Structures are given as structure tokens and as C-alpha cells.
N, C-alpha and C positions, 0 to 999 in steps of 0.2 A: 505494500500500498503506500503511495506517494505520499510525502507530508512536505508541505510548504513552512519551513521553520525560519524565521526570522534569523539576521544575522548574530544578533546578541546571543540567541537561543544555541545554534550552530557552534559558535564558540566556548558555549558553557559546556555542550555536550563534547567538545571536542570531533565534531563531524564536519565531512566535505571538505573545505579549504583550511580547516582549522585541525585536521587529523594530525595525530603526534606519531612519529615512528621511533621504532626501538629495533632490539635484536635479543634472540635467548642466546645463551652460552652455556654448553657443556665442557666441562672440563673433567677429564679421565687422569688421575695420578699415577705414577709408576708404583708397582708392587712392592710393599715391603717399606714402603716410605712412612717415617714416623708422623703422628700427627701434629707435634710441633713443627717438624719442616714442612709439611704442608699447608698448615697455618701461617708461618713465616713468608712462603711464597704467595699465597693468598693475600697478606697485607702488602707485599711489595706489588703486586698485580694491581691491586687497587689504587694505590699510590701513584703508580708510573704509568699504568695503560687505562686506567679509569680517570681519575681525578685530572690528571697532567691533562687529558683532552676533554674537560668539561662535563665528563659523563657521569651518570649516577649509576649503583648497582643494586638490585634488590633480588635476594636469594640469600643461598648459602654456597659453602665453600666450594660446591664441585657442580651447581647448577643455577641460574637465575638470569634475569633480564635486565637488559642495559637500555636505560634511554637518558635523554638529557638530563642535566643537572637541574635545570630551571624548564619554564614551559617552552615546548617547541619540538622538534623534532631531531634525531640523530642523523647525520649526513653521511653518504656513502664514505667519504673521507674518513671520518672519525671512525666506522667501521672499520675500514681497510687500516687503519692506526693501530688500532686493538689487537686486529689479527696478524699486523707484523710484528707485533710486540711479542705475542705469543709464539710465532715462529722463529724468535731470534735464540733456539737452542737451549731452552731453558730446562735443564735436567728433571725437575722433579713433574713434568707434564709427559704423559705418554701419548696422548691425543686430546685435541680438541674439537667442537664444532661450533661455527657460528650459524645462526638461521641468516635467511634473507631480512632484509627491514620488514617489518610488520606493524599494523595498527597497535599501541599501546594499550588503549583502551576498550579496544573491539578485536582481537585477534582473528576472528573468523572475517572480517571485512577487508576486501581488498584494498591494494595500496594504490591511492590515488595517482594518477600521471603528473 
């Protein structure tokens, strides 16, 4: 059902031209790694890859959602920065997976062009 929403309401609901984008992150740590080493890596990841790019992280040490640290969308450049940081040979991570950019508030909604 089509709805005719005002600009103010679209902004409040974060839809249409106000859609906000982010991405999911899955981290797989190497087997046998201590919990302290995993947490030290994760804290370094948050500071160097997330906060340094103006992003925010919601989740736990092995899965979460990355979004902009303020209102707005993550850019492809910011997503690439996080990906390249993870690819720089960190011994703690066995593998990782980043989803494509997706709607932060309504994940089932396609991304606007």
C-alpha cells in the first residue's frame, strides 16, 4: 500500500531519501586464542578501524553491525577502510565477513539508488 508521507515524517522514520546505511560484520578468531587476546584485538579494532573512521559498532566481539557514529549513512569508502584494516594481516583473525551496505533501520528494505 502506497503512503504519502510528509518530508518531516520520512526523516523521522529514516525512509526514502533519509535512509541510513550500515553493514554487518562477522569475525572468526583463530582456534586456541585466549579470551584476553581476543578482547585486546577487539578493543584495538574498535579504536583503529571503527572510531578512526567516524563509525559506531553495535554487537559483541565476534558479530555486530557497523553504522555511522551520528545520523547518516556509512559510505562505500568507510566500509572499504574497515575491510582493508582487517586484511592487514592481523594474526588474531582467522576470517571475517562484511555484508554489503544495507538499511540500518529496516534491513529487509532494498538500498535506494
